[in-house]
C-alpha positions as CSV (number, residue, x, y, z in Angstrom):
1,X,-41.6,-22.7,-11.7
2,X,-38.7,-24.4,-13.6
3,X,-37.9,-21.1,-15.3
4,X,-37.6,-19.4,-11.9
5,X,-35.2,-22.1,-10.6
6,X,-33.1,-21.7,-13.7
7,X,-32.8,-17.9,-13.1
8,X,-31.8,-18.5,-9.4
9,X,-29.1,-21.0,-10.3
10,X,-27.6,-18.8,-13.0
11,X,-27.5,-15.8,-10.5
12,X,-25.7,-17.9,-7.9
13,X,-23.1,-19.1,-10.5
14,X,-22.4,-15.5,-11.6
15,X,-22.1,-14.2,-8.1
16,X,-19.6,-17.0,-7.3
17,X,-17.5,-16.1,-10.4
18,X,-17.4,-12.4,-9.5
19,X,-16.3,-13.3,-5.9
20,X,-13.5,-15.4,-7.2
21,X,-12.3,-12.6,-9.5
22,X,-12.4,-10.1,-6.7
23,X,-9.8,-12.0,-4.7
24,X,-6.4,-10.2,-4.5
25,X,-3.0,-11.9,-4.0
26,X,-0.6,-9.9,-1.8
27,X,3.1,-10.6,-1.5
28,X,4.9,-9.6,1.7
29,X,8.6,-9.6,2.7
30,X,10.0,-10.3,6.2
31,X,13.6,-9.2,6.8
32,X,16.1,-11.8,7.9
33,X,19.4,-11.1,9.8
34,X,22.2,-11.5,7.4
35,X,26.1,-11.6,7.4
36,X,28.4,-10.1,4.8
37,X,32.1,-9.6,4.0
38,X,33.6,-6.8,1.9
39,X,37.0,-5.8,0.4
40,X,37.9,-2.3,-0.6
41,X,40.9,-0.4,-2.1
42,X,41.5,3.4,-2.5
43,X,43.5,6.4,-1.3
44,X,44.2,8.1,2.0
45,X,44.8,11.8,2.5
46,X,46.5,12.7,5.8
47,X,45.6,16.2,7.1
48,X,48.8,18.3,7.2
49,X,50.3,21.7,6.6
50,X,50.5,21.4,2.8
51,X,48.2,21.4,-0.2
52,X,45.7,18.6,-0.9
53,X,47.1,15.6,-2.7
54,X,50.7,15.9,-1.6
55,X,50.1,13.6,1.4
56,X,48.1,11.0,-0.6
57,X,48.9,7.4,-0.1
58,X,47.2,4.0,-1.0
59,X,45.0,2.2,1.5
60,X,43.1,-1.0,1.7
61,X,40.3,-2.4,3.9
62,X,38.5,-5.7,4.6
63,X,35.4,-5.9,6.8
64,X,32.9,-8.4,8.1
65,X,29.5,-7.4,9.4
66,X,25.9,-8.3,10.3
67,X,22.6,-6.5,9.7
68,X,20.3,-7.2,12.6
69,X,17.2,-5.7,11.0
70,X,16.5,-3.3,8.0
71,X,17.9,-0.4,10.0
72,X,20.8,-1.2,12.3
73,X,23.9,-3.5,12.0
74,X,27.5,-3.8,13.1
75,X,30.8,-4.5,11.4
76,X,34.5,-5.2,12.2
77,X,36.8,-3.4,9.7
78,X,40.6,-3.7,9.3
79,X,42.3,-0.9,7.4
80,X,46.0,-0.7,6.5
81,X,48.9,0.7,4.4
82,X,50.6,4.0,5.0
83,X,50.2,7.6,6.2
84,X,52.2,10.7,5.4
85,X,53.2,14.0,7.1
86,X,55.1,17.2,6.2
87,X,56.7,20.2,7.8
88,X,57.9,23.5,6.2
89,X,60.8,25.5,7.9
90,X,61.7,29.1,7.0
91,X,64.9,30.2,8.7
92,X,68.5,31.4,7.8
93,X,67.2,32.4,4.3
94,X,66.2,28.8,3.7
95,X,62.8,27.4,2.9
96,X,62.8,23.7,3.4
97,X,59.9,21.2,3.2
98,X,60.3,17.9,4.9
99,X,58.0,14.9,4.2
100,X,57.9,11.4,5.6
101,X,55.7,8.4,5.7
102,X,55.1,5.3,8.0
103,X,53.0,2.2,8.0
104,X,50.0,1.4,10.1
105,X,47.1,-1.1,10.5
106,X,43.9,-0.2,12.3
107,X,40.9,-2.2,13.5
108,X,37.5,-0.6,14.2
109,X,34.1,-1.8,15.5
110,X,31.4,0.2,13.8
111,X,27.7,0.6,14.3
112,X,25.9,0.9,10.9
113,X,22.7,2.6,10.0
114,X,20.8,2.0,6.7
115,X,19.7,5.5,6.0
116,X,17.7,4.4,2.9
117,X,15.4,2.1,5.0
118,X,15.2,4.5,7.9
119,X,13.9,7.4,5.7
120,X,12.1,5.4,3.0
121,X,10.9,2.2,4.7
122,X,12.1,-1.3,4.0
123,X,12.0,-2.5,0.4
124,X,13.9,-5.8,-0.4
125,X,14.6,-5.1,-4.1
126,X,16.2,-1.6,-3.9
127,X,19.0,-0.9,-6.4
128,X,20.8,1.5,-4.0
129,X,21.5,1.5,-0.3
130,X,23.1,4.4,1.6
131,X,24.7,3.6,5.0
132,X,26.1,5.7,7.8
133,X,28.5,4.3,10.4
134,X,30.6,5.4,13.4
135,X,32.9,3.4,15.7
136,X,36.0,3.2,17.8
137,X,39.2,1.1,17.5
138,X,43.0,1.0,17.7
139,X,45.7,2.2,15.3
140,X,49.1,0.4,15.3
141,X,51.9,2.4,13.6
142,X,55.5,1.3,12.8
143,X,58.4,2.0,10.5
144,X,58.8,5.7,11.3
145,X,62.4,5.7,10.0
146,X,61.8,8.5,7.4
147,X,60.7,10.9,10.1
148,X,64.0,10.2,12.0
149,X,66.0,10.7,8.8
150,X,64.2,14.0,8.1
151,X,65.0,15.1,11.6
152,X,68.7,14.5,11.1
153,X,68.6,16.5,7.9
154,X,66.9,19.3,9.7
155,X,69.5,19.4,12.4
156,X,72.3,19.6,9.8
157,X,70.6,22.6,8.2
158,X,69.0,24.5,11.1
159,X,70.7,23.0,14.1
160,X,72.3,26.4,15.0
161,X,68.9,28.2,15.2
162,X,66.9,25.2,16.5
163,X,68.9,25.0,19.8
164,X,69.0,21.2,19.3
165,X,65.2,20.9,19.3
166,X,64.0,18.2,16.9
167,X,61.9,18.8,13.8
168,X,59.1,16.7,15.2
169,X,58.4,17.4,18.9
170,X,56.6,14.0,19.2
171,X,59.1,12.0,17.2
172,X,58.5,8.3,17.9
173,X,60.2,5.0,17.1
174,X,59.4,1.3,17.2
175,X,55.7,0.3,17.3
176,X,53.0,2.6,18.8
177,X,49.3,1.7,19.5
178,X,46.8,4.5,19.8
179,X,43.1,4.8,20.4
180,X,41.1,6.1,17.5
181,X,37.6,7.0,16.5
182,X,36.0,7.0,13.0
183,X,32.8,7.8,11.1
184,X,31.7,7.9,7.5
185,X,29.2,6.9,4.9
186,X,29.0,4.4,2.0
187,X,26.8,3.8,-1.0
188,X,26.1,0.3,-2.4
189,X,24.7,-0.6,-5.8
190,X,23.0,-4.0,-5.6
191,X,24.0,-6.1,-8.6
192,X,22.2,-9.2,-7.3
193,X,20.7,-10.6,-4.1
194,X,24.2,-11.4,-2.8
195,X,26.7,-9.1,-4.6
196,X,27.0,-5.3,-4.4
197,X,29.6,-2.7,-5.4
198,X,30.1,0.6,-3.7
199,X,32.0,3.6,-2.5
200,X,33.0,4.5,1.0
201,X,34.3,7.7,2.6
202,X,35.5,7.8,6.2
203,X,37.3,10.1,8.6
204,X,39.6,8.9,11.3
205,X,40.9,10.8,14.3
206,X,43.8,10.1,16.7
207,X,45.9,12.0,19.3
208,X,48.4,14.7,18.3
209,X,51.4,12.3,18.4
210,X,50.3,10.2,15.4
211,X,52.3,12.2,12.8
212,X,55.2,13.0,15.2
213,X,54.5,16.7,15.0
214,X,53.1,18.9,17.8
215,X,50.1,20.9,16.7
216,X,48.0,20.9,19.9
217,X,45.0,19.4,18.0
218,X,43.7,16.0,16.8
219,X,45.5,14.3,13.9
220,X,43.2,13.2,11.1
221,X,43.3,11.0,8.0
222,X,40.6,10.5,5.4
223,X,40.0,7.4,3.2
224,X,38.1,7.1,0.0
225,X,37.7,3.5,-1.3
226,X,35.7,1.4,-3.8
227,X,35.0,-2.2,-3.2
228,X,32.7,-5.3,-3.4
229,X,30.4,-6.8,-0.8
230,X,29.1,-10.3,-0.6
231,X,26.1,-11.2,1.5
232,X,25.6,-14.8,2.8
233,X,22.2,-16.5,2.6
234,X,18.8,-14.9,2.2
235,X,18.1,-11.3,3.2
236,X,14.3,-11.9,3.5
237,X,11.5,-14.4,3.4
238,X,8.6,-14.0,1.0
239,X,5.0,-14.9,1.9
240,X,1.9,-14.6,-0.3
241,X,-1.6,-14.4,1.1
242,X,-5.1,-14.1,-0.5
243,X,-7.2,-11.2,0.6
244,X,-10.8,-12.3,0.6
245,X,-13.3,-9.4,-0.1
246,X,-15.8,-8.9,2.6
247,X,-19.3,-9.9,1.7
248,X,-21.4,-6.8,1.0
249,X,-24.3,-6.3,3.4
250,X,-27.2,-8.4,2.3
251,X,-30.5,-6.7,2.0
252,X,-33.3,-8.4,3.8
253,X,-35.9,-9.6,1.3
254,X,-39.5,-10.1,2.3
255,X,-41.2,-12.8,0.4
256,X,-44.9,-12.3,0.2
257,X,-47.0,-15.4,0.1
258,X,-49.9,-15.6,-2.3
259,X,-52.7,-17.0,-0.3
260,X,-56.0,-18.0,-2.0
261,X,-59.0,-16.5,-0.3
262,X,-61.3,-18.9,1.3
263,X,-64.7,-17.8,2.3
264,X,-64.7,-16.7,6.0
265,X,-60.9,-17.6,6.4
266,X,-58.8,-14.5,7.2
267,X,-55.5,-13.9,5.4
268,X,-52.5,-14.2,7.7
269,X,-49.6,-11.9,6.8
270,X,-46.2,-12.9,8.3
271,X,-44.3,-10.1,10.0
272,X,-40.6,-9.9,9.3
273,X,-38.4,-10.9,12.2
274,X,-36.8,-8.0,14.0
275,X,-33.1,-8.6,14.2
276,X,-30.8,-7.1,16.8
277,X,-28.1,-4.9,15.4
278,X,-24.8,-6.8,15.5
279,X,-21.2,-5.2,15.8
280,X,-19.2,-4.9,12.6
281,X,-15.6,-5.9,12.6
282,X,-13.1,-5.1,9.8
283,X,-9.3,-5.9,10.0
284,X,-7.3,-3.5,7.8
285,X,-4.0,-5.0,6.9
286,X,-0.8,-3.1,6.1
287,X,2.5,-4.1,4.4
288,X,5.8,-4.3,6.3
289,X,7.0,-0.9,7.7
290,X,4.0,0.8,6.0
291,X,1.3,3.0,7.6
292,X,-0.7,3.9,4.4
293,X,-4.0,2.2,3.8
294,X,-3.6,0.2,0.6
295,X,-6.2,0.5,-2.2
296,X,-7.1,-3.1,-1.7
297,X,-8.1,-2.4,1.9
298,X,-10.0,0.9,1.5
299,X,-13.4,-0.8,0.9
300,X,-13.2,-1.9,4.5
301,X,-13.0,1.7,5.7
302,X,-16.0,2.4,3.4
303,X,-18.0,-0.3,5.1
304,X,-17.2,1.0,8.6
305,X,-18.2,4.5,7.6
306,X,-21.5,3.2,6.1
307,X,-22.3,1.3,9.3
308,X,-21.7,4.5,11.4
309,X,-23.9,6.5,9.2
310,X,-26.7,3.9,9.2
311,X,-26.5,3.6,13.0
312,X,-26.3,7.1,14.5
313,X,-25.9,5.8,18.0
314,X,-22.8,3.6,17.2
315,X,-19.1,4.2,17.8
316,X,-16.0,2.5,16.4
317,X,-12.9,1.2,18.3
318,X,-9.7,1.3,16.2
319,X,-6.6,-0.6,17.6
320,X,-3.3,-0.6,15.8
321,X,-0.7,-3.4,15.9
322,X,2.8,-4.1,14.5
323,X,4.6,-7.4,13.9
324,X,6.9,-7.9,16.9
325,X,9.2,-10.2,14.9
326,X,10.5,-7.2,12.8
327,X,12.0,-3.9,14.0
328,X,12.6,-2.6,17.5
329,X,10.0,-2.0,20.2
330,X,10.1,1.8,19.6
331,X,9.6,1.4,15.9
332,X,6.7,-1.1,16.3
333,X,5.0,1.2,18.8
334,X,5.3,4.1,16.3
335,X,3.9,1.9,13.4
336,X,0.9,0.7,15.5
337,X,0.0,4.3,16.4
338,X,0.3,5.5,12.9
339,X,-1.8,2.6,11.5
340,X,-4.6,3.4,13.9
341,X,-4.3,7.1,13.1
342,X,-4.5,6.4,9.4
343,X,-7.9,4.8,9.8
344,X,-9.0,7.6,12.1
345,X,-7.9,10.3,9.5
346,X,-9.7,8.5,6.7
347,X,-13.0,8.3,8.6
348,X,-12.9,11.9,9.7
349,X,-11.5,13.6,6.6
350,X,-13.0,11.4,3.8
351,X,-16.3,10.3,5.3
352,X,-17.1,13.2,7.7
353,X,-17.5,10.9,10.8
354,X,-17.5,12.9,14.1
355,X,-14.3,12.6,16.0
356,X,-16.0,11.7,19.3
357,X,-17.4,8.5,17.7
358,X,-13.9,7.1,16.9
359,X,-11.8,5.6,19.8
360,X,-8.2,5.0,18.8
361,X,-5.7,2.8,20.7
362,X,-2.3,1.1,19.8
363,X,-0.5,-1.9,21.1
364,X,3.3,-2.3,21.5
365,X,5.0,-5.5,20.6
366,X,5.0,-6.7,24.3
367,X,1.3,-7.2,24.1
368,X,-0.3,-10.4,22.8
369,X,-0.5,-10.4,19.0
370,X,-4.0,-11.0,17.4
371,X,-2.8,-13.4,14.7
372,X,-0.4,-16.3,14.6
373,X,1.5,-15.3,11.4
374,X,3.7,-12.1,11.5
375,X,2.4,-10.6,8.3
376,X,-1.2,-10.5,9.6
377,X,-0.2,-8.6,12.8
378,X,0.6,-5.5,10.7
379,X,-3.1,-4.5,11.1
380,X,-5.6,-2.0,12.5
381,X,-8.6,-3.9,14.0
382,X,-11.8,-1.9,13.8
383,X,-15.0,-2.8,15.7
384,X,-18.1,-0.7,15.2
385,X,-21.0,-1.2,17.6
386,X,-23.9,0.5,19.4
387,X,-23.0,2.3,22.6
């Protein structure tokens, strides 16, 4: 008897040790709204009737912005320095090229899109981020004296054939403010959590009067700049949770009693208690912005499949959820649908479960969340039960 008790105690200790080793620690990241500033310097090429590079001038930009979530943000950018233009005249056996420059400052409000996170999902420790942006603003131009001087020179040379018409049909003076639109892309290399260096290319469009010439089309200038960005505060919060493995189904053990025979006393054999089949629930967790079942969660799908095979009259209800504290309503609805579909695909394709035994549903972020913590609401809840 003592020997049997020793064996039982040893088995319990070993099973407890194995259970502790089977625990898995998972780290999850939740995005935080963050603000940044950046400074950039480079060159500007004004689109004109001459070869590339002859209308090149320096440019500089400062900007401040906010990233609302991993995908969308907004920034205010101020760009300034100078623009150039040119005009070539062929008349009276003369070929003259006139060039002039002026100063400007522009302010834009841009909407930004993190292309890397949109296509590849949010990852907090990426080395490279690629952004697209587009916006509107105003351009203030002044100091157009060179254009006026070039016009006087033109009149002296070609006045007889020009009929008194100016070189620039839209010649302007003083200070002019014009509406403008812009779009572009930048690439940032993250040196640390707060500092990044990068390259930006943008295109800017104004009305036909910006460069003083009449061309009956939009005037363009293009900027290429390098710079530094500094982000304030934390970009994300990190949480760690322990995934407890589900206890494998315990096999019912029938213990036979050894009863000594007594004359004229019948042997009573105890009948095992018939237990009612209970529903099986498994919660399959996903990481942020992810719809692929992690290796650490696949054993739960295996348990659901085994239950369905052992109980031919049972069905499973799979409901997908997303954390409403991260992302937009449309993104969360898509994630919840794809998480439920991932479980459905695994049961059908990997375990051969009939499609009509799997009922799939998804909840948008306006519905009540099943868990109190955001990380646990990135889940597909599966309940298998008899019809």
